[in-house]
N, C-alpha and C positions, 0 to 999 in steps of 0.2 A: 504494500500500500504506500501511497505517496501523495503529497500535496504541494502545489506551488502557487504562490500568490504574489502579485506585483502591483502595488498601488503607487505609481510614480508621479510626483508633482512636476518632474522635469525641471529644467532650468529657467523656463519662461513663465511669466505670471499671468495665468488665466483669470478672468473676472467672473466667468459663469460656471466654473467647475474647479474642484480641488485637485483632481488628478488628470494628467494628459494620457496616461496609459493605465488601464484597469484590466488585469488579466488574472484569471483563476483557472487552475488545472488540477483535477483530482483523478488519481489512478488507483486501480486495484487489480490484482492478478492472482492466479492460482496455477501452480505447476504440479503435474503428476509424473513421477519417475517410475518407469516400468520395473516390475520386480526382477525381471531377468537381466537388468542392467544394460539393455540394448538401446535405450533411448528415453525420451520424455516428451510431454505435450503440455503446452501452457495456454491458458485462457486469460485474456487481458481486456480491461475496459478502461476508457479514458473519457472524461467529460471536460470540455474547455469552453470558456466564455471570455472573450477578449474584445476590447475597444481601445483604439488609440487615435490621437489627433496629430496632424501634420502641421508644423509651424513653418513660417517663412520669415525673412527679414527684408526690410527696406534699407537701401544704402545708396550712397552717391558713388557712381562708377568713375574711376580715374584712369588716366592714360597709363599704360603698362600693366593693365589687369589688376590694379590695386583698387580697394574700396575704402571708403571712410563713412563713419556713422552720420546719419542725417538727423539734425536737430538733437533731440534728447532720446532718440530711439537706440536702445542698446542691443546690438546684435547678439542673439542667443539668450538674452535675458528678458526681453519684452515680447509680448504676444502680438502677432499680426493676424489673429483670428478675430472676426467681428465680435464686439464685446458682449452681446447677448447670447451668442452661440446658436441662434435660431435661423434656419433657412426655410424658404417656402418653395414648394414644388407643385406641379400638376401631374398626377399619376398618368404615365404615358399609355396605360391600358384602359383606365376607367375614366379619366378626366377629373377624378376627385382631387380637391385641394388638400395638401398635407403640409403641416409645419413639422420640421424635424429638428430635434434638439441635440447638438453635439455634446452636451454635457450629460445626457441621459443614456438610455439604452438603444436609441435609434441607430447608433454607429456600432453596436455590438454584434459580433458573430458568435454563434454557438455550434458545438459539434459533439456527437456521441460516436465513439470509435470502439469497435470490437475486433480483437485479434485472436487468431488461433495459430500457433506455431509450434514447431518441434522438430525432432529428428529421430531416426530409427535405423539400426544396423540390420541390413538385409543379408541374404546368403551370399557366399563367395566374395566377401569383402566389399560389396556394394553398400552404400549409405544413402539414405533418403533424408532430405531436408525439405520442409514444407512451411508455408505461411499463407494465411488468408486474412484479409482485412475487410470489414464492412463499416462504412461510415455514413452517417446522416448529419448534414450540416444545414444551417440557415445562415447564409452569408449576407452581410450588410456592408455598405460603404457610404460614408457621409463626409465629404471633403469640399473645401473651397479652394480653387486654384486662382492665384492672381494672374491677370492678363496685362493690359497696358495701363500706364500712368499718364494722365493728361491734366492740364491746367484748366480749371473751371472759373469762368467769370460770372458776374452778376447776371449777364444775359442768358446763361445756361440754366438758370432757375433751379439750382440745387438747394434742397433744404434738409436739415437733420430729421430723420424719421422719428426720433425720440421726442422732439419738442416743436418741430415745424419752423425753427429759426433758419434764416437764409445762410447758405454756406458758399464761400469763395475760397479757392485754394486747390491743392493737388487732390486728384480723384483717382482711385484705382478701380478699374472695371474688374469684376470677379465672376468666375464660373463655378456654379455649385453642381455637384453630382450626388445623386442619392439612389442607392440600391437597397430596397427594403426587404431584408430577410428572405433572399431567394433560396428555396429548398434545393439541395443537391444530394445525390446518392452516389456512393462510390463503392465498388467491389474490386479488390486486388487479390490475386493469388499467384503463388510461385511453387512449383513442384520440381525438385532437382534431385537427380541421382548422381553420385560420384564414385570413382574407383581409382585407386593408385595401383599401377602395375608397372614394374620395372622402372623405366625412366619417364613414365607418363602419369599425369593426373587428369583424368577425364571428367567432364561435366556434361550431362544432358539435362535439358530442362524445358519446361513450358511455363509461360506467364500469361495471365489473363487480366485485362484491365477494362472495367466498365464504369462509365461516368454518365450520369444523367442530371440535367438541370431543367427545372420547371419554370418556364417563363422568366428568364433573366431580363431585367430591365435596368437601365440607368436613366432615370428621369433627370432633366437638367433645367437650370434656370440661371439667369444672370442678375447681378446686382452691383451697386457701386458703394464704395466705402471710403472713408477719409484715409489719408496716408499718415498714419500715426500709430503709436502703441495702443492696443485695445481699440481698434478703429470703430467708428460709428457708421451705421447704415445711412445712406442718402436717398432721398426721393427726388425725382426729376419730373417736372411737368412743363414742357415747352410747347406752346401752341403750334400744332402741325409737326412736331418733332417725331422722328422715327425711333428714337431711343428713350421714349418716356417710360416711366415705371408705374406700377400700380401704387396704391396707398401704402403698401408694405415695403416698397423699394425694389420690387422684382419685375423682370420683363423677359421677353423671348423664351418663354417656357418651352422646353423640349427641343430647342434648336440643337442639333447634334446628338439627340437622344439615342439610346441603344436598346436593342432587343435581340434575343435569340432563344430558341427552345429546342430541346432534343437530347440525343445521346450519342456517345461515341464508344466504340468497342475495339480493343486491340488484343489480338491473340497472337502470341509469338512462340516460336520454337528456337532453341539455341543449342549450340555445342561449343565447348572450348577445351583446350588442352594445354597444360604446362609440361613442356618437354625438355628434360635435361639431356641434350644431345650428347655432350661429353663433359669433361671436367671444366672446359673453358667456355662452352657455348650453350646457352639456354634459349628456348623459344616459347613464347606464350601466344596462342592464336585462337581465334574463335569466329563464329559466324552466327548471325541472327536473321531469321526470316519472320516477317510480321504481316498479318492481315489486319487492315484498319477499315472500319466501317463508321460512317458519319451520317446521321439521319436526323431531320428535324424541320423546323420552319423559321422564317424570318420575314422582314418587311423591306421592300424596296421603296417604300413611300418616302418622298423627300421630307427631310426634317425641318419643316417650316414652323414659324412661331405658333404656339398653342396647339401643337399636334397631339391628337389622340388617335391611336391606331384603330383602323376598321378591320375586324377579323376576316371579313370577306376578301381583303387584299393581301392575305398571307401568301408567301411564296415558299414552296416546299423543296427540300433537297434530300438526296439519297446517294451517297458516294461510297465507293469501294476501291481500296488501293492495296497493292502489295509493296512492301518495303524490304530492302536488303541492307544489312549492316554487317560490318566486320572489323576486326582489328588484328594486328600482329605486333608483338613486342619482342625485340631481340637484345640479348646481353652477351657480349664477348669479353672474357677476362684476358686482357693482354698480359698482365702479371697478377700475382696474388692480391695486390691491393688496387690495381687500376684496370679500367676497361672502357668499352664503347657501348653506348645505348642507341637504339633506333626504334621508332614507333611509327605506326600508321593506323589511322582510324577512319572509318567511313560510315556515315549515317544518312538516312533518307527520311523525309516526311512530306506530307502535302498540306493539309489544313487541320483546323481544330474548330470546335464550336464557336469560339470567340471570333473567328474569321468572319462570321456572318452577322456581327453586331451592327454594322453600319448600313447605310442606304445604298450600297453598291454591291454588285455581285463580286465576291472576293476572287482574287487571283490564286487558284489552287494548283498552280504548276508545282512540279516536284521540287522540293528543297533538298539540295545535296550539300553535305558538309564533310569534305575531306580534310584531314589533319595529318601533317607529317612532321616528325621531330628527329633530331640527331644530336647526340651529346656524348660527353665523357664524364667519368667519375673516378674518384680516388678516395680510398678509405684508410684511416690510421687509427690507432687506439685513442688518440686525443684530437684527431682532426679528420674531417671528411668534407668532400666537395663534390657537387654535381653541377655541370654546366651544359645547357642544352638549348639548341636553336629550334624554333617552331614556325611552321607555315600553316595558316588556316584560312579557308574561304567558305562563305555560306551565301546562298542566293535566296531571294524571295522573302525577305523580312517584310512585315506589315506594320504600319504605324498609323495612328489617327492623331493628327496634329491640330492643336487649338491655336489657330493663327490670328495674329493681330496685324491690321493694315499698317504698314510703315508710314503711310501718308496721313492716317487718321487713327489714333490709338483707341478711339471709342468704337471702332468697327472690328468685328471678329468673325471668323468662320471656321468650320471643321473640314479638314481634308484627309482622305484616306490615301496613303501612298505605299508603294512597294519599292524595295531597294535591296542591294547586296552589300556585304562587308568582306573586306580582305585584310589580313594582318600578317605581319612577320614579327617574330619576337626572339629574344635571347635572354635566358634566365640562368643565374648562377646562385646556388644555395650552399652555404657553408655552415657547418656546426663544429664547434670546438669546445673542449673541456680541458684547459691547461692545468688546472689543479682541482683538488677535491672540493666538491660543493659548487663550483662555478661552471656555468655553461653560457656560451655565447652563440647566438644564431644570427647569421647575416644573409640577407637575400637582396639581390638587385635584378631588375628586369628592364630591358630595353624593348620597346615595341612600337609599331606604327600602324594602327588600325585605321582604315580609310573606307569611305562610302564608295559604292559603284552603282551605276544605273539608277541614280536617285534624281529623277526629274518629275516635275509636276507644275500645275498652274494654280494661281491664287490671286484674287482681286484683279483679274484681267491681265496678269503678268506671268511670264514663264520663269521658273527657278530651276537651278541645277546645283546639287551638292556633290557632284562627282569628284572624287579624289580629295574631298575635304576630310579632315580628321574626325573620328567618331567623338560624339559628345562625352564629356566628363572623364575621358580616358587619358591619363598622363602617358607620355612617351617614356618617362623614366620613373620607376617605382623602387623604393628602397626601404628595407626594414632592418633595424638593429635591435636585437632583443637579448640583453644580458639578464642573467638570473643567478642568485646565490642561495644555497640551502644550508642552514646550520641548525642541526638538531630538529626541532619542530617548527622552525621558522623558515619561510621562503620569501626572499626579497627579489623583486623583478621590475623591469622597466621595458618599455617598447618605444622606439623612436622611428617614426614613419615619414618618409619623404615622398612628396608628389610634385612632379614637374608641372609645367604649365598645362592647364586644362581648358579646353574650349567650351564656352558657355552657350553657344548657339551653333546651328548647323552650318551657317555660312563661314564659320571660324573668324568672323570679324571681332567678336567679343571673346575674351578669355580671362581666366583668373591666374594671377602670378603664382610661381612655385611656393610651396608651403611645407612646413613640418607639423606633424601632430605627435603629441607625446602622451604616454600612459605609464603608470607605475603603481606599485602597491606592495603590501606585505600581507602574508597569510600565516596564520598560526594554528597548528593542530593541537587542540586541547586534549583530546583522547580519541578513541576509535569511533565515537559517536558525534563529536562536536568539533567544528573548526570555525574560525572567524577570519575576516579579511577586511582590509581597507584599500580602496582603489582611488587613485587620482587621475582624472581625465584632463589632458592638456595642462599639466602642472606648470608649464612655462607661461601660462596665461595667454596662449595664442587665441586670436579671434579673427574672423573674416568670413568671406563668402566662398561657396564651392558649388559644384554641380552645374545646373543650367540657370539661365536667366529667363524668367517667365515672360512670354509674349514677345520674345526677341528672335523667333525662328527666321524671320525674313530680313533682319537688319544686315546690310552689306557695308555700311560706312561707319566704322567705330567712332570716328572723330566727332560725329554729330551727337554722340552719347557721352562724351567726356563731361563730367560734372553734372550729368543728368541722374534722376532718380530711377532706380531699377529694383526689381524684387527677385529674390532667389533663395536657395538653400544656404546653410552656413555650417561651419565646423562647430563642434560642441565646445562651449566655453568651459573654463576651469570648473570642475565639479568633483566633489568628494562623495564616494559611495561606500557604505558599510554593509557587510553581509554576514549572515549567520547561517551555517548549514548544519543540519543534524540528521543522523541516520540511526535507525534501530533495526 
């Protein structure tokens, strides 16, 4: 039996709720060992309930990818979530008006999971391993995504929703998304038999995956808020205006809304072998054959304002595919301590239920993902290193972009796009233990992921992201992780380096290189209890990271120097205490 509870106020100050993350997990299980000693079977149950909020930060963007705080808004400390936590939607299936509360249960997802797993020794040294999972969940999502910031004048007729007073100043247009407890059912099974014979270890297996979703929807609405900590909602009423709000401050209900319904089933058979060819050469290889069925319904209805779906306009789909996957891994020992590594992996897929969420027929061309790697290794009692180069490409990614018009930040639209990604990389991983109790891990990665075949139209213009670097991915990553253990104490630290990260698809905007630091101490009280203290970014680093919302189409960075933008941020200095107990 076990329990996990997390009630986290986080580092930012909400006005409508005490915790930004509320998670509870309860587990219970029973294991039966067979009297003949040949195996066992376990029955497990888990209940989970979780709700979490996503915060952003407003900042002034500076030349060179730097950011500075805007007015009194403290990055990572202040909340950029509307101060009452209430959003309004029109149910895209029924037309019913709903008010959703981010501080309550509207954002919570729940699940019930049942597992049966075990193993059994068969005749002639064959061994059976099996596992089956059944899960029922009701998945919810309630988030507000910042779009563009613009300057409102008295002529724009903005007023505070709370008191009706006129507002003049910076305004952030916002997109609200609400999925209200969508029921999902999942069944997973794996049955595998293994046998070791001479220089081989064989595995033969079957996996079954079934997933059903009942009427997934993402109802949407737009609203405006002040650019400040704990922002206020704004109401707009301009005679003849196209972006007027209702009395609650919302407009354009269900523009870009989503829906899909149905099931997918994947039945796979696989074989693999670990083959010790000789004392120097070993080979691991395998193949996977999969049948994939996808069936359900969706809507091609344009997502115009105030849309409510008409069931008579459903479009139905019924797809069947066969996929091939395989891998081969080779290790050649040049000496007792050093050798050569080589890997190749290939996978295929077509689509999934989420591909049908939008108002366009999805591109279900086969996605192929070949990966090749070659490297060297060296092992010593106090020092080991692995260095490996990798090439990876994948076609037919799908994304739904929430675009903001570069010429008018108050205009937005949703675009479905398809693209490919190609990357090369080189990673070196070092572990050393020069003296008792001390361990040092060092990892450095050089990589260059870029977009391919990424072309689309928006707001009457053509855009291409071909050969642009992939969002949020640094070309250089580094980790330095020292730790020292003395009796029942463990002291540890982690220093992580991220080189420049591009913050929009055109690569016009980026964030400067940064370090993030972590550290802590753990103490084992006895076999049942241990305590720990962790410091996040103990060098007091602050700043932005990730993407900049509403900046997908920006091509000239100079126009945005000293301008207000909204994005994610690195965690500010935080202390976390923990207590773990086991019985």
